[in-house]
ZATOR-408696 format. One record per residue (C-alpha): x, y, z. Coordinates in steps of 0.001 Angstrom, whole numbers, plus 500000, padded with zeros to 6 digits. Example, Ala and Ser with C-alpha at 12.3 -4.5 7.8 and 13.67 -1.06 7.14 Angstrom:
512300495500507800/513670498940507140/
//
This chain:
610574673495800358/609379675651802949/608506678971802132/611330681921803308/610711683530806625/611376687373807358/613267688968810865/609757688199812885/609881684667811338/606633684702810144/605525684355805859/606267687224803917/603382688699802907/601788688281799682/601974690105795899/600691693474795990/598431692663793758/597202689970795457/596795692224798752/594696694396796828/592492692329795523/591871691230799005/591315694726800627/588940695375797146/586954691669798456/587037692034801402/588097695417803445/590182696923806187/589045694968808539/585674695241807319/584803692226804754/581492694243803818/583604697159802330/584478697776798457/581854694554798008/578981695016795583/575887693609797474/573496691352795333/570466692244794340/567579690468795308/564491690191793168/561866688399794817/559075686238793263/555704684758793164/555029681653795339/552148679992793366/551449676011793800/553974675413796487/556644676804793842/557997680360793652/557834681119789682/558738684902788014/555439686968786844/554361686062783137/554652689570782125/559350689867783134/558713692752784960/559173693498788320/558902697430790648/561573698563793057/560486697554796684/561581700730798300/562544701104802409/560525703576805130/563226706910803783/563018705848800418/566305703696800166/566245700458797950/565461697250799106/565298695346796613/563258694485793356/559021692004793792/557626690579790809/554756692467789378/551610689812789428/549302690159785997/546177688266785443/547546685470784002/549311684839787675/546093685441789189/544962683312787665/547206680620787872/547576680904791581/543328680697791177/543855676788789393/546837675795792242/543843677097794981/541730674819793307/543795671979792928/544668672381796356/541617672358798262/540291669033797895/543370667308799669/543237671025802068/539345670889803450/539245666540803882/542405666787805968/541502665945809471/540977669293811845/543679668529814359/546201668205811387/545550671540809861/546562672864813597/549345671083813519/550707672724810495/549413675962811386/552004675419813836/554226674243812695/554367677897810665/554873679016813815/557355677267814459/559419677958811033/558684682303811780/560123681239814799/563157680474813534/563855683244811043/562578685804813830/565499688067813204/565139688434809698/561357689212810154/562076692135812852/564755693132809948/562278693534807202/559747694918809547/561641697341810647/562853698892807392/560035698377805883/557835699980808105/560035702473809824/559624701657813318/561870701050815956/564086697123816468/561318696520820027/558426697895818076/559229695510815190/559901692580817834/556826692976818812/554683692975815578/556831689564814268/555776688118817906/552316688679817456/552057687152813996/553989683713815917/551549683857818284/548736684554815854/548983680958814091/549399679571817267/546073680957818701/544060680310815316/545756676727815617/543812675876818268/540701676629816695/541006674118814103/539116671287816025/537172673277817477/535146675608815204/532697673228814766/531700672830818248/531032677214818627/529513676937815099/527755673540814482/524939672323816151/521927669802817350/519030670781815947/515506669900817249/512570668438815416/509726667265814806/510481662986813914/512542659888814026/515753662242813005/518914663867813441/519663667391812611/522723668360812272/524370671827810964/527962671817810542/530204674376809273/532294673463805922/534759675870803845/533698677763801767/536165677303798871/538880679770796829/539378682935798727/541006686421797441/542806687794800383/543782691437799458/546791691972802442/546711694885804577/548497697761802924/550328698940806622/550921696128808276/553141694054805804/552941691293808283/551226690741811848/547923692354809235/548515689648806707/548798686832808879/545945688163810404/543862687509807682/545547685085806490/545430682144809068/541610682218809514/540987681742806144/542949678611805782/542304677728809035/538665675861808626/540044674222805214/539663677057802417/542559678025799787/544379681265799477/545420683388796408/547133686678798380/547731689834797280/550513690857799381/551329694666800662/551953697061797469/554429698885799434/555881697067801971/555985693211800270/558927691878801521/558197690083804979/554987688397802500/557274687478800371/559377685691803459/556407684410805044/556191681974801842/559802680947801938/558804680042805461/555388678890803966/557444676216801724/559647674836804548/557184673485806170/554490670927806054/551355672910804671/550766671794801373/552066673486797792/548802675790796313/546915676146800008/548279680232800117/549931681521796986/551400685175797393/551372687258794899/553056690592794814/551935693896792548/549425696960792300/546026696327794009/544261698852791348/545495695537788726/545763692644790390/542629693009792673/539868693433789537/540699690090788283/540484687769791858/537141689420792310/535248688213788566/537056685081788749/534383683116788553/536421680399790164/536397682478793412/534063681882795785/535230684352798931/536740688055798776/538423689757801568/539512693368799791/540558694751803646/543836695939801998/541670697519799427/540742701810798982/537071702356799452/536546703794796615/537869700703794634/535873698329797245/532431699693795149/533732698370791377/535729694999793118/532057694109795076/530134694457792479/532468692695790546/532479689843793068/528405689977792664/528659688349789158/529186684901790598/527154685590793929/530959685773796416/531133686273800514/532642689433800197/534472691511803903/534132694944803212/537353697163804184/537428698845807244/536390702395807517/539916703017809399/542694700851809384/542244697929812524/544767697878815004/546544694483814704/548149694115818227/544588693698818978/542816690089820358/541938688788817680/538459687087817128/536015684187815499/534463686573812218/537537686476810561/536574683098810381/533426682205810818/533520684752807341/534061681991804906/532291679340806082/529150677217804558/527094676269807186/525613672088805895/522199670910807476/521904667142807566/519227665079807664/519569661609809533/516927658852810116/517055657827813464/518316653779814303/520055653948810547/
//
């Protein structure tokens, strides 16, 4: 039996209770009015997965005006150790891949980041207090930086390697090789472009990375981790932690299975102590800059070369 109609020929209004429920959920012409937002707690990115912090702790992430954005995991010493273990496990496969393949993986990351550009622009704008145009330019530069470093993946050996003249019936070659596991303390102010500028040159040559994201602005880093998880990057090549620099960085600096550390995002007073700890196993150390770099400047090869070892090979002629 059909529903009775009113004078206008349409179905009668629903009950007042149903109407009230609809108004509460969607508002009058605004679907978000009266709705309780789902508060997101961002997790860590370790071994290609998104675990909660072993400590069970989190901290509030605020926008540039002090408003609530989200909760982020507060990484502990155990989380740092798990990240180093994952990076070490992934190292053999990643360093053994061809340079061309690594370049293709980095290019795929750029493609995936491009597809989520609007989300990154919103997060960078909120966290860094930038206008939409400036935030968009920063995100575009981060995408282009992935592409730039991807292009160097199969060329750095020609630039940094050499065939050496020797007195005798031998060939003598110097070839670059990855250092191993690199800990990276990301820039604190440039939450995406600065992060990409220090991570991409580490992994493009076959190193694996444990990255401690910007403490006050971690959201673009975790969103980047979501991009990495759905790209072709093997799990464990880039591991991303969020939390207190003063709490987590010392464990990375003193870890005996970390081969190098980039202190770009560390304050000068803490950097001195971290360098001392890094000396215990002769880690390579990139010291923090005297002033915040202009990450929009053209990148160079220095950050690639900082995390390469040189292997010299002798080979008899005619064999």
